[in-house]
C-alpha positions as CSV (number, residue, x, y, z in Angstrom):
1,M,120.1,132.0,-122.0
2,Q,121.3,134.8,-124.2
3,R,124.7,135.0,-125.8
4,R,125.6,138.1,-123.7
5,D,124.6,136.3,-120.4
6,A,126.6,133.3,-121.3
7,L,129.7,135.4,-122.1
8,K,129.4,137.2,-118.8
9,F,129.4,133.8,-117.0
10,L,132.3,132.7,-119.2
11,A,134.4,135.8,-118.6
12,A,133.7,135.8,-114.9
13,G,135.7,132.5,-114.8
14,A,132.8,131.0,-112.8
15,M,133.3,127.3,-113.4
16,T,131.7,124.9,-111.0
17,P,131.1,121.1,-110.9
18,A,127.5,122.0,-110.3
19,L,127.2,123.3,-113.9
20,A,123.6,123.4,-114.8
21,P,122.5,121.0,-117.6
22,Q,120.9,124.0,-119.4
23,L,124.2,125.9,-119.3
24,F,126.0,122.9,-120.5
25,A,123.6,122.6,-123.4
26,F,124.0,126.3,-124.2
27,F,127.8,126.1,-124.3
28,Q,127.7,122.7,-126.0
29,D,126.5,124.6,-129.1
30,A,129.9,126.4,-129.2
31,H,131.7,123.1,-129.5
32,P,132.2,122.3,-133.2
33,A,131.8,118.9,-134.8
34,S,134.9,117.0,-135.8
35,G,136.6,118.3,-138.9
36,Y,136.2,121.9,-137.9
37,A,138.2,124.4,-139.8
38,L,139.6,127.4,-137.9
39,R,138.1,130.7,-138.9
40,T,139.8,133.3,-136.6
41,L,143.0,131.7,-135.2
42,N,145.9,131.3,-137.6
43,P,148.1,128.2,-137.3
44,H,150.6,129.9,-135.0
45,Q,147.9,131.4,-132.8
46,N,146.2,128.0,-132.7
47,A,149.4,126.2,-131.6
48,T,149.8,128.8,-128.8
49,V,146.2,128.3,-127.7
50,I,146.6,124.5,-127.7
51,L,149.8,124.8,-125.7
52,M,148.5,127.3,-123.1
53,S,145.2,125.5,-122.6
54,E,147.0,122.1,-122.2
55,I,149.3,123.6,-119.5
56,I,146.1,124.8,-117.7
57,I,144.3,121.5,-118.1
58,P,146.9,118.8,-118.9
59,E,146.1,115.2,-119.8
60,T,146.0,112.9,-116.8
61,D,143.8,109.8,-116.5
62,T,141.4,111.8,-118.6
63,P,142.1,113.8,-121.8
64,G,143.3,117.4,-121.2
65,A,142.3,120.6,-123.0
66,K,143.9,119.4,-126.3
67,G,141.9,116.2,-126.2
68,A,138.7,118.2,-125.6
69,R,139.5,120.5,-128.5
70,V,139.3,123.6,-126.4
71,N,141.2,125.5,-129.1
72,E,138.3,125.0,-131.5
73,F,135.8,126.1,-128.8
74,I,137.9,129.3,-128.4
75,D,137.9,129.8,-132.2
76,V,134.1,129.6,-132.3
77,I,133.8,132.0,-129.4
78,L,136.1,134.5,-131.1
79,T,134.4,134.0,-134.5
80,E,130.7,133.8,-133.7
81,W,130.3,135.4,-130.3
82,A,132.9,138.0,-129.7
83,T,132.6,141.6,-130.9
84,E,135.3,142.8,-133.3
85,E,136.9,144.8,-130.5
86,D,136.9,141.9,-128.1
87,R,138.3,139.6,-130.7
88,G,141.1,142.1,-131.3
89,H,141.8,142.4,-127.6
90,F,142.1,138.6,-127.3
91,L,144.4,138.3,-130.3
92,E,146.6,141.2,-129.0
93,G,146.8,139.4,-125.6
94,L,147.9,136.2,-127.4
95,A,150.5,138.2,-129.3
96,G,151.6,139.7,-126.0
97,V,152.4,136.2,-124.6
98,D,154.8,135.6,-127.5
99,K,156.3,139.1,-126.9
100,Q,157.0,138.3,-123.3
101,S,158.4,134.9,-124.2
102,N,160.7,136.5,-126.7
103,E,161.9,139.1,-124.1
104,L,162.6,136.3,-121.6
105,F,163.7,133.4,-123.8
106,L,164.4,134.9,-127.3
107,K,161.7,132.6,-128.8
108,D,157.9,132.3,-129.1
109,L,156.1,130.4,-126.4
110,V,155.6,127.3,-128.6
111,D,159.3,127.1,-129.3
112,A,160.4,127.5,-125.7
113,T,161.4,124.6,-123.5
114,P,158.6,123.0,-121.3
115,A,160.2,124.5,-118.2
116,Q,160.3,128.0,-119.8
117,Q,156.7,127.6,-121.0
118,L,155.6,126.7,-117.5
119,A,157.5,129.6,-115.9
120,L,155.9,132.1,-118.2
121,M,152.4,130.6,-117.6
122,R,153.0,130.9,-113.8
123,A,154.1,134.5,-114.3
124,L,151.0,135.2,-116.3
125,D,148.9,133.6,-113.6
126,E,150.5,135.8,-110.9
127,T,149.5,138.9,-112.9
128,I,145.8,138.0,-112.2
129,A,146.4,138.1,-108.4
130,M,148.6,141.2,-108.5
131,G,146.3,143.1,-110.9
132,P,144.2,146.0,-110.0
133,P,141.1,145.2,-107.8
134,R,137.8,145.2,-109.6
135,P,135.9,148.5,-109.1
136,A,133.1,148.3,-106.5
137,R,129.7,148.0,-108.0
138,H,126.7,149.7,-106.7
139,G,123.1,148.6,-107.1
140,N,122.3,151.3,-109.7
141,T,125.5,150.7,-111.7
142,V,124.7,150.2,-115.4
143,P,126.9,147.4,-116.8
144,E,128.9,148.0,-119.9
145,W,127.7,145.5,-122.4
146,D,129.8,143.3,-124.6
147,T,133.1,143.7,-122.7
148,Q,133.2,140.1,-121.5
149,L,136.5,139.3,-123.3
150,R,138.3,142.4,-122.1
151,G,140.4,142.9,-119.0
152,N,143.4,140.8,-117.9
153,F,144.2,138.6,-120.9
154,F,145.3,135.6,-119.0
155,S,142.2,135.8,-116.7
156,V,140.0,135.8,-119.8
157,F,142.0,133.0,-121.4
158,K,141.7,130.8,-118.3
159,G,138.0,131.4,-118.1
160,I,137.4,130.4,-121.7
161,T,139.7,127.4,-121.3
162,L,137.8,126.2,-118.2
163,H,134.4,126.7,-119.9
164,G,135.6,125.1,-123.1
165,Y,136.9,122.0,-121.3
166,Y,134.1,121.5,-118.7
167,T,131.3,122.0,-121.3
168,S,132.9,119.5,-123.7
169,E,131.8,115.9,-123.7
170,I,135.1,114.9,-122.2
171,G,135.1,117.4,-119.4
172,F,131.4,117.1,-118.5
173,T,131.0,113.4,-118.6
174,R,134.5,111.9,-118.0
175,E,136.1,114.5,-115.8
176,L,133.1,115.7,-113.8
177,G,131.2,112.4,-114.1
178,L,127.9,114.2,-114.8
179,E,125.1,113.3,-117.2
180,I,123.4,115.7,-119.6
181,I,120.0,114.2,-118.8
182,P,119.8,112.4,-115.5
183,G,118.5,108.8,-115.4
184,A,115.1,108.0,-116.7
185,Q,111.9,108.2,-114.6
186,H,110.0,104.9,-114.4
187,G,106.5,105.9,-113.2
188,C,104.6,102.6,-113.4
189,V,106.9,100.0,-111.8
190,P,105.5,97.1,-109.8
191,V,106.2,97.4,-106.1
192,A,107.7,94.4,-104.4
193,A,105.3,92.5,-102.0
194,E,107.5,93.3,-98.9
195,K,107.3,97.0,-99.7
196,K,103.5,97.1,-100.0
197,A,102.9,96.6,-96.3
């Protein structure tokens, strides 16, 4: 799978429990090892990403987005996979969340109360449903390449959060209960006498 194809899948928000092991392996490469140092997100942006992703996928009986280190996954996507324009669009969208929070609550999202944070996140989610419809595609339409991180910011953010979580070790194995490599194949196993007949 090519980077561009993976980003299309990621930006489409297509997340399914039937995630193919090959796709998991591809996105697993974007999950950094422990001790990762952020390269695109500054500390405030990172705190905002952690908060927003944890509201989308909170900790329950399994770790949430914060436990799966989705913020680091997003930083890798922005640093290594996104174009300069897409990175700028994403960061502008993140700044726009704080702008809305300041207009409503006179403080950045991370400084708002949990009730205010949830209210703003729900409002952002409603913008996806109320947004303009996607233009119809025709069979001969030539796609515009490398625009996977553009469009409605919150829609893009949710898509990346879901992919970051469900392709993490926590999301894939503990939440979905899937295995990267299914059980072993035992070809030469003796057959019980009662099954031979």
